[in-house]
C-alpha positions in Angstrom: 87.9 114.9 115.1 87.9 111.4 113.6 84.7 109.4 114.1 84.3 105.9 112.7 81.0 104.0 113.0 80.4 100.4 111.9 82.9 100.7 109.1 83.1 97.8 106.6 85.4 97.3 103.6 85.1 94.3 101.4 87.4 93.2 98.5 85.2 90.8 96.6 84.6 87.9 99.0 87.2 89.1 101.5 86.1 91.4 104.3 89.2 93.4 105.4 87.4 95.7 107.9 84.5 94.2 109.8 82.2 96.9 111.2 84.7 98.8 113.4 83.9 101.8 115.6 86.4 104.2 117.2 87.3 107.8 117.5 90.4 110.0 117.8 90.2 113.3 119.6 92.0 116.7 119.1 95.2 117.3 120.9 96.2 113.7 121.3 98.0 110.9 119.5 95.8 107.8 118.9 97.7 104.7 118.2 96.1 102.4 115.6 97.7 99.1 116.4 97.7 95.6 114.9 99.7 93.0 113.0 100.4 93.2 109.3 97.1 92.5 107.4 94.9 93.5 110.3 93.1 96.2 108.3 95.0 99.3 109.5 96.1 100.6 106.1 92.7 99.9 104.5 91.0 102.0 107.3 93.5 104.8 106.8 92.9 104.9 103.1 89.2 105.2 103.7 89.8 108.0 106.2 91.9 110.0 103.7 89.4 109.7 100.9 91.5 107.3 98.9 88.8 104.7 98.7 85.1 104.5 99.8 83.8 102.2 102.5 81.5 99.3 101.7 79.3 100.2 104.6 79.2 102.3 107.7 80.4 105.9 108.1 83.6 107.8 108.8 83.8 111.5 109.6 87.0 113.5 109.6 87.1 117.1 110.9 83.3 117.0 110.8 83.0 115.9 107.1 81.8 112.6 105.8 84.6 110.8 103.9 82.2 109.7 101.2 79.9 112.6 100.7 82.5 115.3 101.4 85.7 113.6 100.2 87.3 116.8 98.9 86.7 118.7 102.2 88.2 115.8 104.1 91.3 115.8 101.9 91.8 119.5 102.6 91.9 118.9 106.3 94.1 115.8 106.4 97.8 115.4 106.2 98.7 111.8 105.2 102.1 110.1 105.5 101.8 106.8 103.6 103.9 103.8 104.5 105.9 104.3 101.3 106.5 108.0 101.0 106.0 109.3 97.4 108.9 111.7 96.9 110.4 113.3 93.8 114.0 112.3 94.5 115.7 114.8 92.0 114.0 117.7 93.7 115.5 119.5 96.7 113.5 119.2 99.9 112.4 122.8 99.7 111.4 122.6 96.0 109.4 119.5 96.7 107.5 121.1 99.5 106.9 124.3 97.5 105.5 122.1 94.7 103.1 120.3 97.2 102.2 123.7 98.7 101.2 125.0 95.3 99.0 122.0 94.7 97.5 122.6 98.2 96.7 126.2 97.2 99.2 127.9 99.4 99.8 131.4 98.1 103.3 131.8 99.5 104.7 128.3 99.4 108.4 129.1 100.0 108.1 130.6 103.5 105.7 127.8 104.5 108.1 125.2 103.1 110.9 126.6 105.2 108.7 126.7 108.2 107.7 123.0 108.1 111.3 122.0 107.3 112.3 123.8 110.5 109.5 122.0 112.3 110.7 118.6 111.3 114.4 119.4 111.9 115.5 119.6 108.3 116.2 123.3 107.8 119.9 122.7 107.2 119.1 120.3 104.4 116.5 122.4 102.6 118.6 122.7 99.5 119.7 119.1 99.4 118.3 116.8 96.7 116.0 114.2 98.2 118.0 111.3 96.7 121.0 112.4 98.8 119.1 112.2 102.1 119.0 109.3 104.5 115.9 107.2 105.0 115.1 109.0 108.2 115.5 112.4 106.6 113.2 111.3 103.7 110.6 110.2 106.2 110.9 113.7 107.7 110.4 115.2 104.2 107.3 113.0 103.9 106.0 114.3 107.3 106.7 117.9 106.2 104.5 117.4 103.1 101.7 116.1 105.4 102.1 119.3 107.4 102.5 121.8 104.6 98.9 123.0 104.6 98.6 122.9 108.4 95.8 120.3 108.6 93.9 119.7 111.8 94.2 115.9 111.3 97.4 113.9 110.7 97.3 110.3 109.6 100.6 108.5 109.8 100.9 105.0 108.4 103.9 103.1 109.9 106.2 106.2 109.9 109.2 104.5 111.6 109.6 101.5 109.3 113.1 101.1 108.1 114.7 103.7 110.4 117.7 103.1 112.7 117.1 103.3 116.5 118.2 107.0 116.8 116.0 108.0 113.9 113.1 106.1 115.4 113.5 108.0 118.7 113.7 111.3 117.0 110.6 110.7 114.9 108.6 109.4 117.9 109.4 112.6 119.7 108.3 114.7 116.7 105.0 112.8 116.5 104.4 113.3 120.2 105.0 117.0 119.8 102.7 117.2 116.8 99.9 115.6 119.0 99.6 118.8 121.0 98.4 120.8 118.0 96.8 118.2 115.8 94.6 115.1 115.9 97.1 112.4 115.1 96.2 108.8 114.1 99.5 106.8 114.3 99.6 103.4 112.8 102.2 100.9 113.9 102.7 97.2 114.5 105.5 97.9 116.9 103.6 98.0 120.2 106.4 99.2 122.4 106.7 102.4 120.4 103.0 103.1 120.6 103.2 102.9 124.4 105.8 105.7 124.4 104.0 108.0 122.0 100.2 107.5 122.2 97.6 108.9 124.6 95.1 106.3 123.5 95.3 103.1 121.6 92.9 101.2 119.3 93.9 97.6 118.7 92.7 95.9 115.5 93.1 92.3 114.5 91.5 90.4 111.6 89.5 93.5 110.7 87.9 93.9 114.2 88.5 96.3 117.1 89.5 94.0 120.0 90.5 96.7 122.5 90.5 100.5 122.8 91.4 103.0 125.5 94.2 104.5 127.5 97.1 102.0 127.8 97.0 102.2 131.6 93.2 101.5 131.7 93.7 98.6 129.3 96.4 97.2 131.4 94.3 97.4 134.6 91.3 95.8 132.8 93.3 92.8 131.6 95.1 92.0 134.9 92.2 89.8 135.8 92.3 86.7 133.6 95.8 87.5 132.2 98.6 85.0 132.1 100.4 84.8 135.5 104.1 84.6 136.2 104.9 82.4 139.2 108.4 82.2 140.7 109.2 80.1 143.8 112.1 78.5 145.5 111.5 75.1 143.9 112.6 73.1 140.9 111.2 74.5 137.7 109.7 71.2 136.6 108.0 70.6 140.0 106.6 74.1 140.1 105.2 73.8 136.6 103.5 70.5 137.5 102.1 72.0 140.6 100.7 75.1 138.9 99.3 73.1 136.0 97.2 71.1 138.5 95.7 74.1 140.1 92.0 74.5 139.5 91.4 77.4 137.1 94.7 77.0 135.3 94.4 75.8 131.7 98.1 75.2 131.1 101.5 76.1 132.6 104.9 76.4 130.9 108.4 77.1 132.1 109.6 80.5 131.1 110.8 83.9 132.2 112.8 82.3 135.0 109.7 80.8 136.5 106.4 79.3 135.3 103.8 81.1 133.2 100.2 80.0 133.9 97.3 80.5 131.4 93.9 80.8 133.1 91.1 78.5 132.0 88.9 81.5 131.2 89.2 85.2 130.7 87.2 86.0 133.8 89.2 83.7 136.1 92.1 84.8 138.3 93.8 81.7 139.7 96.5 83.6 141.7 95.0 82.8 145.1 94.7 79.1 144.4 98.3 79.1 143.1 99.6 80.8 146.2 97.7 78.3 148.4 99.2 75.3 146.5 102.7 76.7 146.8 102.4 77.4 150.5 101.0 73.9 151.1 104.3 72.5 149.5 106.3 74.7 152.0 108.0 76.4 149.1 109.0 80.0 149.3 106.9 82.1 146.9 109.2 84.8 145.5 106.9 86.4 142.9 103.4 86.1 141.4 101.9 88.7 139.0 99.9 89.2 135.8 101.9 89.4 132.7 99.8 92.1 130.9 102.3 94.8 131.8 102.9 96.6 128.5 101.2 97.1 125.2 102.8 94.1 123.7 101.6 91.9 126.5 98.1 93.5 126.2 98.0 92.8 122.5 99.0 89.2 123.0 96.4 88.8 125.7 93.5 90.3 123.9 94.3 88.3 120.7 94.5 85.1 122.7 91.1 85.9 124.2 89.8 86.6 120.7 91.0 83.2 119.5 89.5 81.5 122.5 86.1 83.2 121.8 86.3 82.2 118.1 87.1 78.6 119.0 84.3 78.3 121.6 81.3 78.1 119.2 83.2 75.5 117.1 83.9 73.4 120.2 80.2 73.6 121.2 79.1 72.5 117.7 81.5 69.6 117.8 80.2 68.5 121.2 76.6 68.8 119.9 77.4 66.7 116.9 79.1 63.9 118.9 
């Protein structure tokens, strides 16, 4: 339902999006993850027809965002990071107004229907300025749903909400994923793990990983940082692990020692086990640290930084 191919967006000399390719399928929630400034919002603005790409293509619901921008907008519901609401309108009146703009012939029943869907039926007659931040987010989500679009694009929908509101909105987004193609942007990786069927991780304008969270976790276990715990003094264990072939560095942490492999394709666990056994220490735990989306993100960004530094190191050696 969303197909992006070699998408590029430049602002003068700055390239915000660097030839990214990904897709989002119907009936699932696709997480679009990355730190602030990674290129998420720029990509979403392109997908909603807000701005054109510099190069590449993007298709939403079968329509090109550049050639068929109006058709795309008819089929997309967009919740921006800052929700544009008319605060002196009631929730129902605001949604009726948006419905009329969208060409809905009977906007009041539809407004009441989406208010029920987002859990705000009891506040339909309340002025938006009297609603809490979480309720205003729900009104914003309702306006994205008013025309029943096949595609929903949600940009950081849980920012500024309290923990209970976050949980409620996550559940709502998860439910919407059954009936819509949902692209869900966030920089809070733990929440994406709870909501998303698939994730696309972007950093510095580039896609650095994509897929099912479980598959990403499995693919990163080899070469990921390793947690080592043993019945030994922390300083001695750190020194031992740091001296193991295939370990780049070792630090005390997480009630043990965290070892960083020398390369992404190296798994030093067997060598670490052998070294600990030779010391006659009792090994209590050894495992990869890429166990959740946050760890996965840190791991793939670390590898990206290593890959970026490698050519510079090679040039420095050649020039010396």
